[in-house]
KEBATOR-331378 format. One record per residue (C-alpha): y, x, z; residue in three letters; residue number from 1. Coordinates in steps of 0.001 Angstrom, whole numbers, plus 500000, padded with zeros to 6 digits. Layout:
# KEBATOR-331378
      yy      xx      zz  res    n
       Y       X       Z  ALA  NUM
...
END
This chain:
# KEBATOR-331378
      yy      xx      zz  res    n
  488091  463372  480341  MET    1
  486140  466618  480069  PRO    2
  486955  469349  482544  ASP    3
  489770  471621  481335  THR    4
  488615  475232  480800  PRO    5
  489375  477502  483765  ARG    6
  491891  479623  481828  ALA    7
  493865  476542  480772  ASP    8
  493910  475229  484326  ARG    9
  495172  478571  485643  ASP   10
  497897  478682  483003  SER   11
  498927  475105  483793  SER   12
  499002  476008  487471  ASP   13
  501323  478931  486721  LEU   14
  503534  476649  484623  ALA   15
  504100  474588  487732  GLY   16
  506108  477531  489074  PHE   17
  508123  477677  485851  GLY   18
  506329  480602  484171  TYR   19
  504524  480799  480844  HIS   20
  501238  482706  480859  GLN   21
  502023  486089  479264  ARG   22
  499658  488492  481053  LEU   23
  495946  488682  480288  SER   24
  493940  486671  482797  ARG   25
  490661  488599  482850  THR   26
  490063  489823  486433  LEU   27
  487143  488583  488517  GLY   28
  486368  488754  492233  SER   29
  485393  492424  492434  PHE   30
  488350  493559  490339  SER   31
  490710  491612  492602  SER   32
  489112  493156  495698  PHE   33
  489151  496622  494127  ALA   34
  492903  496435  493483  ALA   35
  493660  496030  497200  GLY   36
  490943  498431  498398  PHE   37
  492001  501251  496067  SER   38
  495660  500895  497141  TYR   39
  494625  501420  500774  ILE   40
  492088  504110  499832  SER   41
  490811  505351  503181  ILE   42
  489489  508601  501718  LEU   43
  492944  509435  500337  THR   44
  494683  508551  503587  GLY   45
  492172  510277  505832  MET   46
  492223  513546  503900  PHE   47
  496002  513561  503766  GLN   48
  496743  512475  507316  LEU   49
  493793  513136  509654  PHE   50
  495264  516439  510829  GLY   51
  498708  514918  511259  PHE   52
  497388  512098  513438  GLY   53
  495022  514265  515437  TYR   54
  497807  516726  516212  GLY   55
  499655  513991  518126  PHE   56
  496824  511788  519400  GLY   57
  493716  513946  519711  GLY   58
  490426  511998  519821  PRO   59
  492382  508965  521061  GLY   60
  493579  508645  517456  LEU   61
  490605  506300  517038  PHE   62
  492318  503602  519140  TRP   63
  495506  503782  517081  THR   64
  493423  502909  514018  TRP   65
  492067  499775  515703  LEU   66
  495551  498759  516831  PHE   67
  497008  498998  513332  VAL   68
  493963  497238  511848  LEU   69
  494476  494287  514223  ALA   70
  498193  494057  513394  GLY   71
  497772  494413  509661  GLN   72
  494914  491911  509627  PHE   73
  497246  489328  511167  ALA   74
  499706  490071  508333  VAL   75
  496857  489843  505796  ALA   76
  495818  486431  507126  LEU   77
  499358  485160  506536  CYS   78
  499356  486717  503082  PHE   79
  496007  485072  502300  ALA   80
  497558  481652  502983  GLU   81
  500512  482493  500753  LEU   82
  498332  483948  498011  GLY   83
  496416  480672  497838  ALA   84
  499626  478661  497463  ARG   85
  501760  480973  495340  PHE   86
  499419  482863  492960  PRO   87
  502229  484620  491107  ILE   88
  502678  488269  490036  ALA   89
  504868  490234  492426  GLY   90
  503366  488870  495666  SER   91
  505868  489870  498375  VAL   92
  508877  489189  496125  TYR   93
  507576  485798  495021  GLN   94
  506473  484758  498511  TRP   95
  509881  485571  499942  SER   96
  511443  483649  497042  LYS   97
  509543  480549  498036  GLN   98
  510226  480976  501761  LEU   99
  513671  482554  502109  ALA  100
  515608  481966  498886  GLY  101
  517250  484295  496370  ARG  102
  518866  486832  498708  ALA  103
  515772  487243  500864  GLY  104
  513551  487497  497820  ALA  105
  515721  490125  496170  TRP  106
  515840  492209  499350  THR  107
  512083  491967  499886  ALA  108
  511403  492827  496242  GLY  109
  513835  495737  496269  TRP  110
  512413  497179  499512  ALA  111
  508839  496808  498276  MET  112
  509651  498285  494878  LEU  113
  511321  501378  496345  VAL  114
  508542  501894  498890  GLY  115
  505831  501507  496261  SER  116
  507346  503895  493708  ILE  117
  507901  506610  496326  VAL  118
  504323  506068  497544  THR  119
  503039  506653  493995  VAL  120
  504609  510111  494137  ALA  121
  503376  510786  497667  ALA  122
  499761  509958  496829  VAL  123
  499633  511748  493486  SER  124
  500633  515029  495126  ILE  125
  497544  514798  497383  ALA  126
  495443  516249  494554  LEU  127
  496640  519660  495712  GLN  128
  494622  519175  498901  ILE  129
  491274  518690  497121  VAL  130
  491286  520076  493565  LEU  131
  491892  523827  494174  PRO  132
  489159  523945  496864  PRO  133
  486764  522384  494323  ILE  134
  487602  524900  491605  TRP  135
  490139  527728  491688  SER  136
  491091  526926  488094  GLY  137
  493069  523948  489368  PHE  138
  495462  526400  491036  GLN  139
  497498  526827  487859  VAL  140
  500597  528122  489681  PHE  141
  500508  530528  492606  SER  142
  503172  528529  494469  ASP  143
  501391  525603  496151  ASN  144
  504455  523332  495953  ALA  145
  504859  523919  492233  VAL  146
  501138  523464  491623  ASN  147
  501119  520237  493644  ALA  148
  503923  518865  491471  VAL  149
  502103  519933  488309  PHE  150
  498850  518218  489327  LEU  151
  500748  515140  490489  GLY  152
  502637  514859  487214  CYS  153
  499396  515165  485236  CYS  154
  497982  512288  487246  LEU  155
  501133  510214  486735  LEU  156
  500866  510698  482972  VAL  157
  497280  509415  483119  ALA  158
  498116  506362  485248  THR  159
  501082  505525  483018  THR  160
  498911  505609  479885  VAL  161
  496191  503510  481521  ILE  162
  498741  500909  482623  ASN  163
  500183  500740  479116  ILE  164
  496695  500076  477723  LEU  165
  496465  496865  479736  GLY  166
  494781  495253  482705  VAL  167
  491321  495265  481146  ARG  168
  491358  499078  480959  VAL  169
  492960  499274  484413  ILE  170
  490209  497130  485926  SER  171
  487412  499147  484317  ILE  172
  488836  502471  485566  VAL  173
  489720  501044  488969  ASN  174
  486379  499285  489474  ASN  175
  484409  502435  488648  VAL  176
  486668  504478  490913  GLY  177
  486361  502042  493817  VAL  178
  482580  501931  493442  PHE  179
  482461  505726  493562  VAL  180
  484816  505744  496578  GLU  181
  482684  503174  498416  LEU  182
  479517  505190  497758  VAL  183
  481268  508398  498823  GLY  184
  482704  506840  501978  ALA  185
  479296  505510  503023  VAL  186
  477715  508901  502265  ALA  187
  480311  510746  504361  ILE  188
  479911  508285  507264  ILE  189
  476114  508576  507261  VAL  190
  476074  512370  506862  LEU  191
  478617  512846  509647  LEU  192
  476592  510603  511944  LEU  193
  473517  512745  511471  PHE  194
  475603  515886  511988  ALA  195
  477081  514629  515248  ALA  196
  477580  517237  517988  ARG  197
  478746  514821  520687  ARG  198
  478560  511147  521590  GLY  199
  480940  508265  520840  PRO  200
  482542  508708  524243  ASP  201
  484613  511433  522543  VAL  202
  487240  508743  521837  VAL  203
  487831  508397  525588  LEU  204
  489330  511886  525758  HIS  205
  492776  513090  524730  THR  206
  492414  516900  524674  GLN  207
  495955  516953  526136  ASN  208
  497324  516019  522741  ALA  209
  501014  515187  522662  GLY  210
  501842  516709  526057  VAL  211
  504968  518313  524595  ASP  212
  506313  515028  523264  LEU  213
  509441  513555  524876  PRO  214
  508485  510895  527369  GLY  215
  504979  512232  528035  TYR  216
  505912  513016  531633  GLY  217
  506885  509372  532171  ILE  218
  504547  507425  529909  PHE  219
  501647  509862  529733  GLY  220
  499363  509380  526724  TYR  221
  501380  506311  525751  GLY  222
  504059  508657  524398  ALA  223
  501417  510334  522222  ALA  224
  499914  506999  521141  PHE  225
  503169  505623  519676  VAL  226
  503533  508747  517505  VAL  227
  499850  509039  516528  ALA  228
  499805  505375  515458  VAL  229
  502016  506372  512533  ILE  230
  498963  507905  510852  MET  231
  496988  504654  510354  PRO  232
  500258  502838  509644  ALA  233
  500705  505160  506645  TYR  234
  497240  504257  505385  VAL  235
  496630  500527  505915  MET  236
  499045  498726  503645  PHE  237
  499067  497545  500054  GLY  238
  496307  494941  500505  PHE  239
  498707  492409  498946  ASP  240
  498077  494117  495594  THR  241
  495306  491615  494947  ALA  242
  497972  488898  494878  SER  243
  500328  491005  492761  SER  244
  497660  490707  490065  LEU  245
  497250  486956  490601  ALA  246
  498438  486068  487083  GLU  247
  495707  488324  485710  GLU  248
  492987  486924  487992  THR  249
  490794  483964  487142  ARG  250
  490937  481144  489720  ASP  251
  493437  483095  491858  PRO  252
  493970  480391  494489  ARG  253
  490383  480886  495582  ARG  254
  489788  484564  494790  ARG  255
  493057  486177  495917  VAL  256
  492857  485218  499638  PRO  257
  489314  486550  499895  ARG  258
  490254  489730  498043  ALA  259
  493181  490423  500408  ILE  260
  491059  489995  503537  LEU  261
  487966  491724  502174  ASN  262
  489979  494741  500970  ALA  263
  491621  495314  504330  LEU  264
  488471  494465  506296  GLY  265
  486271  496864  504303  ALA  266
  488851  499656  504448  ALA  267
  489513  499081  508127  GLY  268
  485891  499114  509207  ILE  269
  484936  502045  506993  ALA  270
  487970  504002  508204  GLY  271
  487145  503362  511856  ALA  272
  483549  504582  511358  LEU  273
  484680  507601  509368  LEU  274
  487182  508521  512064  LEU  275
  484638  508050  514880  LEU  276
  481864  510057  513231  PHE  277
  484273  512798  512140  ALA  278
  485282  513240  515779  LEU  279
  481614  513299  516809  MET  280
  480735  515924  514171  ALA  281
  483853  518110  514376  ALA  282
  483118  521797  515089  PRO  283
  485824  521773  517751  THR  284
  488141  519274  519385  LEU  285
  490901  521833  519745  ASP  286
  494104  520093  518765  VAL  287
  495661  523033  516928  ALA  288
  492490  523793  514947  ALA  289
  491888  520233  513721  LEU  290
  495564  519631  513103  GLN  291
  495555  522554  510689  LYS  292
  492087  522134  509152  GLY  293
  491963  518363  509010  GLY  294
  489007  516467  507612  LEU  295
  488040  519190  505069  PRO  296
  487331  521510  508032  LEU  297
  485092  518867  509638  VAL  298
  483130  518254  506437  LEU  299
  482585  521916  505606  GLU  300
  481486  522743  509138  SER  301
  479204  519739  509542  ALA  302
  477741  519467  506053  LEU  303
  478049  522930  504550  GLY  304
  480338  524161  501759  PRO  305
  478278  522789  498837  LEU  306
  478025  519204  500117  VAL  307
  481637  519305  501295  ALA  308
  482730  520365  497790  LYS  309
  480774  517527  496188  LEU  310
  482390  515054  498530  LEU  311
  485795  516494  497684  LEU  312
  485144  515453  494071  VAL  313
  484720  511901  495351  ASP  314
  487965  512204  497298  VAL  315
  489768  513414  494127  ALA  316
  488532  510286  492341  ILE  317
  489737  508151  495260  ALA  318
  493191  509735  495083  ILE  319
  493346  509099  491355  SER  320
  492460  505388  491541  VAL  321
  494713  504996  494559  CYS  322
  497628  506339  492506  THR  323
  496640  504015  489657  LEU  324
  496554  500983  491974  ALA  325
  499945  501704  493511  ILE  326
  501426  502365  490074  HIS  327
  499998  499041  488860  THR  328
  501346  497137  491863  ALA  329
  504805  498686  491409  SER  330
  504822  497544  487788  ILE  331
  504017  493932  488771  ARG  332
  506844  493843  491302  ILE  333
  509316  495246  488751  MET  334
  508044  492864  486059  PHE  335
  508225  489834  488349  SER  336
  511795  490589  489440  MET  337
  512891  491328  485865  ALA  338
  511302  488116  484580  ARG  339
  513629  486258  486964  ASP  340
  516548  488272  485531  ASP  341
  516966  490065  488868  ASN  342
  517118  493681  487650  LEU  343
  519261  495699  485244  PRO  344
  517846  495564  481685  PHE  345
  515673  492641  482758  SER  346
  514778  491521  479254  ALA  347
  513368  494949  478410  ARG  348
  511564  495408  481712  LEU  349
  510000  491939  481472  ALA  350
  508799  492376  477891  HIS  351
  505033  492037  477577  VAL  352
  503173  493742  474757  SER  353
  501727  491055  472500  ALA  354
  498685  493204  471758  HIS  355
  497942  494665  475186  ARG  356
  499443  491763  477157  LYS  357
  500886  494292  479548  SER  358
  504470  495171  480603  PRO  359
  505021  498603  479027  VAL  360
  508573  499478  480058  ALA  361
  507934  499170  483833  PRO  362
  504869  501400  483479  ALA  363
  506997  504147  481950  VAL  364
  509907  503687  484361  VAL  365
  507682  503842  487455  VAL  366
  505914  506935  486128  GLY  367
  509168  508747  485305  LEU  368
  510869  507915  488606  VAL  369
  507777  508990  490568  ALA  370
  507703  512283  488618  ALA  371
  511382  512895  489386  LEU  372
  510665  512327  493073  ILE  373
  507873  514893  492825  LEU  374
  510291  517484  491501  LEU  375
  512153  517306  494811  VAL  376
  509131  518972  496368  ASN  377
  509915  522221  494548  ILE  378
  512134  524134  496955  GLY  379
  512815  521039  499058  ASN  380
  509475  520270  500668  ALA  381
  511108  519005  503856  GLN  382
  513232  516530  501919  VAL  383
  510166  515340  499979  PHE  384
  508212  514898  503205  THR  385
  511078  512935  504709  LEU  386
  511517  510617  501719  VAL  387
  507819  509920  501240  THR  388
  507322  509334  504965  SER  389
  510150  506915  505554  VAL  390
  509505  505012  502312  ALA  391
  506601  503385  504139  ILE  392
  509172  501792  506446  ILE  393
  510646  499860  503528  THR  394
  507196  498367  502875  VAL  395
  506953  497204  506483  TYR  396
  510436  495697  506164  ILE  397
  509371  493902  502972  ALA  398
  506355  492495  504830  TYR  399
  508629  491301  507624  LEU  400
  510825  489554  505075  LEU  401
  507753  487428  504308  VAL  402
  506109  486904  507703  THR  403
  509387  486101  509518  ALA  404
  510571  483309  507168  PRO  405
  506974  482084  507013  LEU  406
  507050  481670  510786  LEU  407
  510260  479673  510516  ARG  408
  508670  477406  507901  ARG  409
  505485  477104  509945  ARG  410
  507485  475799  512916  LEU  411
  508652  473034  510578  ARG  412
  505103  472015  509703  GLY  413
  504064  474424  506931  TRP  414
  501616  474266  505251  PRO  415
  501722  470579  504428  GLU  416
  498645  470714  502172  ASP  417
  495953  470961  504839  ARG  418
  492670  469493  503759  GLY  419
  493076  470496  500111  THR  420
  490540  473302  500330  GLY  421
  493079  476120  500116  LEU  422
  492760  478965  502623  PHE  423
  494293  477771  505884  ASN  424
  494549  479285  509382  LEU  425
  494704  475831  510875  GLY  426
  495565  475657  514572  ARG  427
  495504  479468  514814  PHE  428
  498244  479842  512219  GLY  429
  501167  479889  514638  LEU  430
  499625  482459  516999  ALA  431
  498579  484729  514123  VAL  432
  502001  484471  512514  ASN  433
  503813  485251  515778  VAL  434
  501600  488300  516299  PHE  435
  502160  489440  512695  ALA  436
  505956  489281  513121  VAL  437
  505894  490986  516529  ALA  438
  503609  493730  515211  TYR  439
  505795  494239  512149  GLY  440
  508950  494567  514238  LEU  441
  507361  497044  516645  VAL  442
  505965  499181  513860  MET  443
  509166  499165  511815  ALA  444
  511157  500386  514817  VAL  445
  508475  502938  515693  ASN  446
  508336  504308  512156  LEU  447
  512091  504654  511782  VAL  448
  512686  506106  515270  TRP  449
  514379  509553  515074  PRO  450
  511806  512249  515892  ARG  451
  512127  515967  515314  THR  452
  508316  516312  515488  GLN  453
  507940  514091  512416  ILE  454
  511070  514401  510345  TYR  455
  512478  517790  511362  GLY  456
  515421  519239  513225  GLU  457
  519084  518253  513024  GLY  458
  520020  515436  510698  TRP  459
  516444  515316  509378  PHE  460
  515437  513642  512627  ALA  461
  517678  510741  511618  TRP  462
  516362  510786  508073  GLY  463
  514388  507579  508528  GLY  464
  517406  505641  509769  VAL  465
  519687  507085  507075  LEU  466
  517209  506580  504235  PHE  467
  516365  502983  505105  VAL  468
  520025  502129  505742  ALA  469
  520968  503701  502421  GLY  470
  518256  501883  500456  ILE  471
  519140  498519  501989  LEU  472
  522861  499168  501523  ALA  473
  522421  500011  497838  VAL  474
  520348  496887  497377  GLY  475
  522884  494700  499228  ALA  476
  525813  496093  497238  ILE  477
  524072  495548  493918  TYR  478
  523031  492025  494868  TYR  479
  526536  491084  496047  ALA  480
  528280  492681  493083  ALA  481
  525908  491608  490313  VAL  482
  523066  489228  491123  GLN  483
  524879  486837  493408  ARG  484
  527681  486374  490871  ARG  485
  525448  485195  488082  ARG  486
  522939  482428  487613  GLU  487
  519686  484337  487474  SER  488
  516609  482436  486429  GLY  489
  513408  482729  484467  VAL  490
  514072  484446  481134  LEU  491
  513559  482177  478127  SER  492
  510603  484224  476825  ASP  493
  508768  483630  480092  HIS  494
  509870  480082  480897  ARG  495
  507126  477474  480740  ALA  496
  507816  474758  478210  ALA  497
  509088  471653  479927  GLY  498
  508260  473020  483364  ALA  499
  510598  472663  486309  VAL  500
  510455  475674  488653  PRO  501
  509971  474984  492340  ALA  502
  513235  474449  494198  THR  503
  514329  477578  496016  VAL  504
  516877  477720  498823  GLU  505
  519911  479937  498252  ASP  506
END
C-alpha cells in the first residue's frame, strides 16, 4: 500500500485518543519551537524582573538562574517524553488525564488555566516599562497605573483578534516576533560584552544583598538566594506550549519533544549570558541603584540612549509576542477541557470555526478575563502585584500534577514502548523524574511562602497561601458539585468516528 499522507496519519493518530481532527494542522518545526520560546520570552522577563531579582540576590542572581534552568530542564525532559506519546492539545491537562485520571486532570487543567490567564494580564502590562521611554506619545494618561492598563488592554485586543484569525496567522506573527527577539537578544548580549566594565568573577560577589532578610544571620547568603530564585522561576515556564499546539503541528510525536527542549535550552542559555554580561557592563553594582533602574539603566549606561531606545523597540515586540503565546496556550487548555465537557458552556467553548479552524469563544473569554484582571491595577496596584505573582504558583502546581503521577507510573515500568523511536530518557528517566518532582515541590513551597518583602505587610504576606488555597478550593468544589456527578466525555462534534478513547483511571 502507498504511504498515507502525513496529515492523514496525524489525524488517524489523534483519532486513537478519541478526537476528530478539527484544528488546522499547519505548524512546522520552527513554529513549534517559537511557541515555547515566545512564552518564556527572556527579554520580557529580564526587563520586568531584573531589578526585583537583583534587589534580593545582587550579582549572585546569576546562580539562581542556573539553578532554575537545571530544575525546569528536568521537568522539560519529562514533558518531552509525554509530548511524544500524547500529542494532544492542552498538554498539562491531557497528560494528567492519561496519568492520574479525571480528578487529577481537572485539577491540573484548572490550575494551569488560571495561572495562564493571569499571566496574560501580567505580561501585557509590561508595555508600560518600555513604550513611554521609546516615545512620550505612548504615555496617554498621566497616571502610570492607568496608562499601563490602557496599553495592556490594547495589546489584549490585538492578541484576541489574531487568535480568532487562526493558527496560520498566529504562527506568522509569532515566528516573525521570535526571530526579531532572537536577533535582539544576541545583539544585546554581544554589545554588553564589548561594553563590559568588569570580569565574569562579578558573579562571585553578593554586594551584601539580602542582609535585611529574615534568616540572613543564620543562613547567610542562602536566605537571599531562596528569595532571589523567585525571579528566574517567574521567567522560565510555559515551554509546554509547544505541546499545547500539538494538534496543529505536523508530525507532533517527533517535533514537539525537540521544540520543548530547544525552547527552554535556547531561552535558558541566552538568559544566562544576558544576565552575566549585564552584570559585567552595569554602571554600578549598588543594590539600590540596580534594583530601581533595572536592565534599562544598564543598557542606557553601557550602550548610550539611542541604541538603548532601539533595543527597547525589540523588547516591546518580545512582550507583544509573549502575550500572544500565553493567550494562545490559555485558549488551547480551555478548548481541550471544554471538548471533554469539563467546563461550563463546554459546547460553546469547544466550538471551532469552520472557516478559521480556530476556537473563537475561548479567545474572547481569555482576553476579557485578562482585561478585567488588569483593571484591578487601577487603585489596587498591590492587589494586582499579589495576584499576578502568586498565579505562577498554580502553574508549578499544575506541573507537579504531571511529574508526580508520571513518577508513580514510571516506577511501574512506564514507558512500555521503548525501542519505538519515540523520545525516551532510558535509564536516566527515574533520576530525572525524581529530581523534577523534588525541584517542583521545593519551588512551589518557596513561591507560596509568606514574605512581607514580596507580597506586602499584614494579610498580604499570606496572599500566596490564601490565593492558591482559594483557587484550588473553588476548583475542588466545582468538580465535586458538577463534574464528578456527571459522565463527562468527548463532545459528539469532536468525537472520532468509531474510535475508542484510551482508558483513563477515575
